[in-house]
C-alpha positions as CSV (number, residue, x, y, z in Angstrom):
1,M,6.4,11.3,22.8
2,R,5.2,11.1,19.2
3,E,7.3,11.0,16.1
4,I,5.8,11.1,12.6
5,L,7.8,10.5,9.4
6,F,6.2,11.1,6.0
7,K,7.8,9.9,2.7
8,N,6.7,10.5,-0.9
9,L,9.3,8.6,-2.9
10,T,9.6,9.5,-6.5
11,G,12.4,8.5,-8.8
12,S,13.3,8.6,-12.5
13,D,10.5,6.1,-13.2
14,N,7.3,8.1,-13.3
15,R,5.3,4.9,-13.5
16,K,5.7,4.2,-9.8
17,R,4.6,6.1,-6.7
18,D,5.5,5.1,-3.2
19,L,3.9,6.9,-0.2
20,S,4.6,6.0,3.4
21,I,3.8,7.3,6.9
22,K,5.5,6.0,10.0
23,E,4.3,7.1,13.5
24,I,6.0,6.1,16.7
25,V,4.2,6.7,20.0
26,T,5.8,6.0,23.4
27,G,4.1,6.1,26.7
28,D,2.9,3.9,29.7
29,G,5.9,1.6,29.2
30,L,5.0,0.7,25.6
31,V,6.3,1.7,22.2
32,A,3.6,1.6,19.4
33,T,4.9,1.9,15.8
34,V,2.3,2.3,13.1
35,E,3.4,2.2,9.4
36,R,1.1,2.9,6.4
37,R,2.5,2.4,2.9
38,C,0.8,2.8,-0.5
39,V,2.7,1.8,-3.7
40,Y,1.2,2.4,-7.1
41,F,2.4,1.1,-10.5
42,V,1.2,2.1,-13.9
43,R,1.1,-1.4,-15.5
44,E,-0.6,-0.7,-18.8
45,A,-1.5,2.4,-20.9
46,I,-3.7,2.0,-23.9
47,H,-4.6,4.8,-26.3
48,L,-8.3,4.9,-27.3
49,D,-9.1,5.9,-30.9
50,D,-12.6,6.9,-30.0
51,T,-13.5,7.7,-26.3
52,S,-17.2,7.3,-26.9
53,D,-16.7,3.7,-28.0
54,V,-16.6,1.6,-24.8
55,S,-16.0,-1.6,-26.8
56,Q,-12.4,-0.5,-27.0
57,L,-12.0,-1.9,-23.5
58,S,-11.7,-5.2,-25.4
59,K,-8.1,-4.0,-26.3
60,L,-7.3,-4.1,-22.6
61,K,-9.1,-7.4,-22.0
62,A,-7.3,-9.0,-24.9
63,K,-3.9,-8.1,-23.4
64,G,-5.0,-9.7,-20.1
65,G,-5.3,-6.3,-18.3
66,L,-8.9,-6.8,-17.1
67,A,-8.8,-9.2,-14.1
68,E,-11.8,-11.1,-12.9
69,D,-10.8,-11.0,-9.2
70,P,-8.4,-8.0,-9.0
71,H,-8.2,-7.6,-5.2
72,H,-6.6,-9.6,-2.4
73,F,-6.5,-9.0,1.3
74,H,-4.2,-10.6,3.9
75,I,-3.9,-10.3,7.7
76,F,-0.9,-11.6,9.7
77,R,-0.6,-11.5,13.5
78,K,2.4,-12.6,15.5
79,Y,3.0,-12.4,19.3
80,D,6.5,-13.1,20.8
81,S,6.1,-13.9,24.5
82,E,9.9,-13.5,25.2
83,T,10.2,-10.0,23.9
84,Q,6.5,-9.2,24.5
85,E,6.2,-7.8,21.0
86,D,2.9,-7.9,19.2
87,L,2.8,-7.4,15.4
88,L,-0.2,-7.0,13.1
89,I,0.1,-6.6,9.4
90,C,-2.7,-6.0,6.9
91,K,-2.1,-6.0,3.2
92,V,-4.4,-5.3,0.3
93,Y,-3.3,-5.5,-3.3
94,G,-5.0,-5.4,-6.6
95,K,-5.6,-3.2,-9.6
96,F,-7.9,-0.5,-10.9
97,Y,-8.4,1.4,-14.1
98,I,-8.4,5.1,-14.9
99,I,-9.6,6.8,-18.1
100,C,-7.9,10.1,-18.7
101,D,-8.2,12.0,-22.0
102,D,-7.8,9.3,-24.7
103,N,-6.0,6.7,-22.6
104,I,-6.9,3.9,-20.2
105,F,-4.4,3.2,-17.5
106,C,-4.2,0.0,-15.5
107,I,-2.9,0.8,-12.0
108,S,-1.6,-2.0,-9.7
109,F,-1.4,-1.1,-6.0
110,V,-0.3,-2.5,-2.7
111,H,-1.5,-0.9,0.6
112,S,0.0,-2.1,3.8
113,F,-0.8,-1.3,7.4
114,K,1.6,-2.5,10.1
115,I,1.2,-2.1,13.9
116,R,4.0,-3.1,16.3
117,L,3.5,-2.9,20.1
118,E,6.5,-3.6,22.3
119,V,7.7,-3.0,25.8
120,D,9.8,0.1,26.2
121,L,13.1,-1.2,27.5
122,S,14.5,2.3,28.2
123,I,12.2,2.7,31.2
124,K,13.8,1.4,34.4
125,H,11.4,-0.6,36.5
126,Q,11.8,0.0,40.3
C-alpha cells in the first residue's frame, strides 16, 4: 500500500512558505516513511534605486545580508536494534538572493529529507 500526503502551508505571513510531502509505503514486512520538507523565508527586501548599478549590492552587504558561507549540510543516522527502526535525516540550509523588478530579496531556506524504515508489526508471523 502507498499513501502520499502533500502540504502547501500558507498563512497570513506571506514572507514564509512551507511545502512538505510525506509518502508511506508498506510491503514485505516493512513500513518505509519518506518525508521531504522545504521551508522558505524572505529575510530581507531592499529596493534598488537604479537596477543597472550593481554596486547597490553593497546596501545588502552593509546590512549583513551577503554571507560568505551561506550553505550548511547535515546527515544524521540512527538505528534502534530493539525496535529494528532505521532513521536517516539529511538537512540543507542556507540563503540565496533574487532580483525582481527593483528589489533584491534575501531568501533563507531549510530543506530536509527523512527516511524511516521499521518492521510492520501489524503482520502476524507464523
